[in-house]
mmCIF file of the C-alpha atoms, coordinates in Angstrom:
data_MODEL
# 
_entry.id   MODEL 
# 
loop_
_atom_site.group_PDB 
_atom_site.id 
_atom_site.type_symbol 
_atom_site.label_atom_id 
_atom_site.label_alt_id 
_atom_site.label_comp_id 
_atom_site.label_asym_id 
_atom_site.label_entity_id 
_atom_site.label_seq_id 
_atom_site.pdbx_PDB_ins_code 
_atom_site.Cartn_x 
_atom_site.Cartn_y 
_atom_site.Cartn_z 
_atom_site.occupancy 
_atom_site.B_iso_or_equiv 
_atom_site.pdbx_formal_charge 
_atom_site.auth_seq_id 
_atom_site.auth_comp_id 
_atom_site.auth_asym_id 
_atom_site.auth_atom_id 
_atom_site.pdbx_PDB_model_num 
ATOM 1  C CA . MET A 1 1  ? 13.507  71.354  -61.392 1.00 0.00 ? 1  MET A CA 1 
ATOM 2  C CA . LYS A 1 2  ? 10.023  68.905  -62.565 1.00 0.00 ? 2  LYS A CA 1 
ATOM 3  C CA . LYS A 1 3  ? 12.810  66.380  -61.449 1.00 0.00 ? 3  LYS A CA 1 
ATOM 4  C CA . PHE A 1 4  ? 12.801  67.614  -57.666 1.00 0.00 ? 4  PHE A CA 1 
ATOM 5  C CA . MET A 1 5  ? 9.410   68.750  -57.535 1.00 0.00 ? 5  MET A CA 1 
ATOM 6  C CA . GLY A 1 6  ? 8.540   64.769  -59.125 1.00 0.00 ? 6  GLY A CA 1 
ATOM 7  C CA . LEU A 1 7  ? 10.967  63.696  -56.559 1.00 0.00 ? 7  LEU A CA 1 
ATOM 8  C CA . GLY A 1 8  ? 8.972   65.552  -53.551 1.00 0.00 ? 8  GLY A CA 1 
ATOM 9  C CA . ALA A 1 9  ? 5.993   64.173  -54.847 1.00 0.00 ? 9  ALA A CA 1 
ATOM 10 C CA . MET A 1 10 ? 6.491   61.317  -54.618 1.00 0.00 ? 10 MET A CA 1 
ATOM 11 C CA . LEU A 1 11 ? 8.472   61.508  -51.133 1.00 0.00 ? 11 LEU A CA 1 
ATOM 12 C CA . LEU A 1 12 ? 5.244   63.082  -49.743 1.00 0.00 ? 12 LEU A CA 1 
ATOM 13 C CA . ALA A 1 13 ? 3.163   60.461  -51.002 1.00 0.00 ? 13 ALA A CA 1 
ATOM 14 C CA . GLY A 1 14 ? 5.386   57.860  -49.914 1.00 0.00 ? 14 GLY A CA 1 
ATOM 15 C CA . LEU A 1 15 ? 5.381   59.358  -46.300 1.00 0.00 ? 15 LEU A CA 1 
ATOM 16 C CA . LEU A 1 16 ? 1.280   59.757  -46.761 1.00 0.00 ? 16 LEU A CA 1 
ATOM 17 C CA . VAL A 1 17 ? 1.287   56.251  -47.340 1.00 0.00 ? 17 VAL A CA 1 
ATOM 18 C CA . ILE A 1 18 ? 3.655   54.401  -44.913 1.00 0.00 ? 18 ILE A CA 1 
ATOM 19 C CA . PRO A 1 19 ? 2.000   56.114  -41.681 1.00 0.00 ? 19 PRO A CA 1 
ATOM 20 C CA . GLY A 1 20 ? -1.224  54.930  -43.205 1.00 0.00 ? 20 GLY A CA 1 
ATOM 21 C CA . ASN A 1 21 ? -0.405  51.598  -43.318 1.00 0.00 ? 21 ASN A CA 1 
ATOM 22 C CA . LEU A 1 22 ? 1.553   51.746  -40.188 1.00 0.00 ? 22 LEU A CA 1 
ATOM 23 C CA . TRP A 1 23 ? -1.714  52.756  -38.748 1.00 0.00 ? 23 TRP A CA 1 
ATOM 24 C CA . HIS A 1 24 ? -3.712  50.195  -40.460 1.00 0.00 ? 24 HIS A CA 1 
ATOM 25 C CA . ALA A 1 25 ? -1.639  47.700  -39.155 1.00 0.00 ? 25 ALA A CA 1 
ATOM 26 C CA . ARG A 1 26 ? -1.815  48.927  -35.651 1.00 0.00 ? 26 ARG A CA 1 
ATOM 27 C CA . GLN A 1 27 ? -5.844  48.141  -35.494 1.00 0.00 ? 27 GLN A CA 1 
ATOM 28 C CA . VAL A 1 28 ? -5.103  44.953  -37.030 1.00 0.00 ? 28 VAL A CA 1 
ATOM 29 C CA . LEU A 1 29 ? -2.800  44.251  -34.051 1.00 0.00 ? 29 LEU A CA 1 
ATOM 30 C CA . ALA A 1 30 ? -5.333  45.884  -31.760 1.00 0.00 ? 30 ALA A CA 1 
ATOM 31 C CA . GLN A 1 31 ? -8.331  43.810  -33.135 1.00 0.00 ? 31 GLN A CA 1 
ATOM 32 C CA . SER A 1 32 ? -6.175  40.680  -33.257 1.00 0.00 ? 32 SER A CA 1 
ATOM 33 C CA . ASP A 1 33 ? -4.787  41.223  -29.235 1.00 0.00 ? 33 ASP A CA 1 
ATOM 34 C CA . ALA A 1 34 ? -9.196  41.671  -28.621 1.00 0.00 ? 34 ALA A CA 1 
ATOM 35 C CA . GLN A 1 35 ? -10.006 38.726  -30.255 1.00 0.00 ? 35 GLN A CA 1 
ATOM 36 C CA . THR A 1 36 ? -7.608  36.795  -28.210 1.00 0.00 ? 36 THR A CA 1 
ATOM 37 C CA . VAL A 1 37 ? -8.278  38.486  -25.256 1.00 0.00 ? 37 VAL A CA 1 
ATOM 38 C CA . ALA A 1 38 ? -12.023 37.985  -25.966 1.00 0.00 ? 38 ALA A CA 1 
ATOM 39 C CA . ASP A 1 39 ? -11.057 34.544  -26.852 1.00 0.00 ? 39 ASP A CA 1 
ATOM 40 C CA . GLN A 1 40 ? -9.502  33.571  -23.975 1.00 0.00 ? 40 GLN A CA 1 
ATOM 41 C CA . GLN A 1 41 ? -11.925 35.490  -21.626 1.00 0.00 ? 41 GLN A CA 1 
ATOM 42 C CA . MET A 1 42 ? -14.518 33.232  -23.269 1.00 0.00 ? 42 MET A CA 1 
ATOM 43 C CA . GLN A 1 43 ? -12.757 29.941  -23.231 1.00 0.00 ? 43 GLN A CA 1 
ATOM 44 C CA . GLU A 1 44 ? -12.368 30.977  -19.159 1.00 0.00 ? 44 GLU A CA 1 
ATOM 45 C CA . LEU A 1 45 ? -16.364 31.390  -18.907 1.00 0.00 ? 45 LEU A CA 1 
ATOM 46 C CA . GLN A 1 46 ? -17.068 28.206  -20.635 1.00 0.00 ? 46 GLN A CA 1 
ATOM 47 C CA . GLN A 1 47 ? -14.569 26.287  -18.030 1.00 0.00 ? 47 GLN A CA 1 
ATOM 48 C CA . LYS A 1 48 ? -16.172 27.788  -15.274 1.00 0.00 ? 48 LYS A CA 1 
ATOM 49 C CA . ARG A 1 49 ? -19.239 26.621  -16.258 1.00 0.00 ? 49 ARG A CA 1 
ATOM 50 C CA . GLN A 1 50 ? -18.278 23.246  -16.908 1.00 0.00 ? 50 GLN A CA 1 
ATOM 51 C CA . GLU A 1 51 ? -16.990 23.695  -13.359 1.00 0.00 ? 51 GLU A CA 1 
ATOM 52 C CA . GLU A 1 52 ? -20.116 24.676  -11.883 1.00 0.00 ? 52 GLU A CA 1 
ATOM 53 C CA . TRP A 1 53 ? -22.336 22.124  -14.010 1.00 0.00 ? 53 TRP A CA 1 
ATOM 54 C CA . GLN A 1 54 ? -19.977 19.034  -12.636 1.00 0.00 ? 54 GLN A CA 1 
ATOM 55 C CA . ASP A 1 55 ? -20.597 20.609  -8.767  1.00 0.00 ? 55 ASP A CA 1 
ATOM 56 C CA . ARG A 1 56 ? -24.464 20.173  -9.493  1.00 0.00 ? 56 ARG A CA 1 
ATOM 57 C CA . GLU A 1 57 ? -24.035 16.752  -10.990 1.00 0.00 ? 57 GLU A CA 1 
ATOM 58 C CA . ARG A 1 58 ? -21.779 15.612  -8.138  1.00 0.00 ? 58 ARG A CA 1 
ATOM 59 C CA . GLN A 1 59 ? -24.498 17.246  -5.915  1.00 0.00 ? 59 GLN A CA 1 
ATOM 60 C CA . GLU A 1 60 ? -27.287 15.501  -7.106  1.00 0.00 ? 60 GLU A CA 1 
ATOM 61 C CA . LYS A 1 61 ? -25.746 12.319  -7.002  1.00 0.00 ? 61 LYS A CA 1 
ATOM 62 C CA . ARG A 1 62 ? -25.055 12.632  -3.270  1.00 0.00 ? 62 ARG A CA 1 
ATOM 63 C CA . GLN A 1 63 ? -28.486 13.730  -2.785  1.00 0.00 ? 63 GLN A CA 1 
ATOM 64 C CA . GLN A 1 64 ? -29.520 10.637  -4.462  1.00 0.00 ? 64 GLN A CA 1 
ATOM 65 C CA . ASN A 1 65 ? -26.886 8.611   -2.733  1.00 0.00 ? 65 ASN A CA 1 
ATOM 66 C CA . SER A 1 66 ? -27.865 9.987   0.870   1.00 0.00 ? 66 SER A CA 1 
ATOM 67 C CA . GLY A 1 67 ? -31.794 9.011   -0.005  1.00 0.00 ? 67 GLY A CA 1 
ATOM 68 C CA . GLN A 1 68 ? -31.065 5.724   -0.950  1.00 0.00 ? 68 GLN A CA 1 
ATOM 69 C CA . ARG A 1 69 ? -28.892 5.008   1.823   1.00 0.00 ? 69 ARG A CA 1 
ATOM 70 C CA . ARG A 1 70 ? -31.551 6.295   3.958   1.00 0.00 ? 70 ARG A CA 1 
ATOM 71 C CA . GLN A 1 71 ? -34.026 4.122   2.779   1.00 0.00 ? 71 GLN A CA 1 
ATOM 72 C CA . ASP A 1 72 ? -31.629 0.771   2.725   1.00 0.00 ? 72 ASP A CA 1 
ATOM 73 C CA . ALA A 1 73 ? -30.925 1.794   6.427   1.00 0.00 ? 73 ALA A CA 1 
ATOM 74 C CA . ILE A 1 74 ? -34.574 1.885   7.030   1.00 0.00 ? 74 ILE A CA 1 
ATOM 75 C CA . LYS A 1 75 ? -34.926 -1.450  5.418   1.00 0.00 ? 75 LYS A CA 1 
ATOM 76 C CA . ARG A 1 76 ? -31.824 -3.219  7.802   1.00 0.00 ? 76 ARG A CA 1 
ATOM 77 C CA . GLN A 1 77 ? -33.614 -1.839  10.798  1.00 0.00 ? 77 GLN A CA 1 
ATOM 78 C CA . GLN A 1 78 ? -36.859 -3.564  9.292   1.00 0.00 ? 78 GLN A CA 1 
ATOM 79 C CA . ASP A 1 79 ? -35.627 -6.828  8.810   1.00 0.00 ? 79 ASP A CA 1 
ATOM 80 C CA . ALA A 1 80 ? -33.286 -6.526  12.207  1.00 0.00 ? 80 ALA A CA 1 
ATOM 81 C CA . ALA A 1 81 ? -36.433 -5.748  13.907  1.00 0.00 ? 81 ALA A CA 1 
ATOM 82 C CA . LYS A 1 82 ? -37.965 -9.058  12.194  1.00 0.00 ? 82 LYS A CA 1 
ATOM 83 C CA . ARG A 1 83 ? -35.673 -11.149 12.970  1.00 0.00 ? 83 ARG A CA 1 
ATOM 84 C CA . GLN A 1 84 ? -35.450 -9.933  16.547  1.00 0.00 ? 84 GLN A CA 1 
ATOM 85 C CA . LYS A 1 85 ? -38.982 -10.917 16.856  1.00 0.00 ? 85 LYS A CA 1 
ATOM 86 C CA . ALA A 1 86 ? -38.575 -14.374 15.139  1.00 0.00 ? 86 ALA A CA 1 
ATOM 87 C CA . ALA A 1 87 ? -35.803 -15.238 17.688  1.00 0.00 ? 87 ALA A CA 1 
ATOM 88 C CA . GLU A 1 88 ? -37.544 -13.819 20.840  1.00 0.00 ? 88 GLU A CA 1 
ATOM 89 C CA . GLN A 1 89 ? -40.281 -16.359 19.482  1.00 0.00 ? 89 GLN A CA 1 
ATOM 90 C CA . ARG A 1 90 ? -37.763 -19.003 19.221  1.00 0.00 ? 90 ARG A CA 1 
ATOM 91 C CA . LEU A 1 91 ? -36.398 -18.447 22.271  1.00 0.00 ? 91 LEU A CA 1 
ATOM 92 C CA . ARG A 1 92 ? -39.821 -18.504 24.264  1.00 0.00 ? 92 ARG A CA 1 
ATOM 93 C CA . GLU A 1 93 ? -40.619 -22.041 22.538  1.00 0.00 ? 93 GLU A CA 1 
ATOM 94 C CA . LEU A 1 94 ? -37.972 -23.430 23.589  1.00 0.00 ? 94 LEU A CA 1 
ATOM 95 C CA . GLU A 1 95 ? -38.363 -22.541 27.177  1.00 0.00 ? 95 GLU A CA 1 
ATOM 96 C CA . GLU A 1 96 ? -42.086 -23.876 26.809  1.00 0.00 ? 96 GLU A CA 1 
ATOM 97 C CA . GLU A 1 97 ? -40.659 -27.144 25.418  1.00 0.00 ? 97 GLU A CA 1 
ATOM 98 C CA . GLY A 1 98 ? -37.832 -27.041 27.984  1.00 0.00 ? 98 GLY A CA 1 
ATOM 99 C CA . ASP A 1 99 ? -40.293 -26.958 30.498  1.00 0.00 ? 99 ASP A CA 1 
# 
């Protein structure tokens, strides 16, 4: 009888221990899944921030380039106006010499 009671007690203890351990294992699995989801979300957020940063840099370069192009265009216009004046003056001088 003692053997049966001891066996029953061991069986009962085993039944209590096994589901308890499985419960802990489920918690660990749930936590690791949560970590992978959190890690994935963090990685997506970092990638999104990186893309936004690159977009800002491209826009800034475009603005700088357009400002530089505008300055270059103004300088070319001024140079062209000077060359035109010089050509007109030279043409007048040639006409005066020809008369």
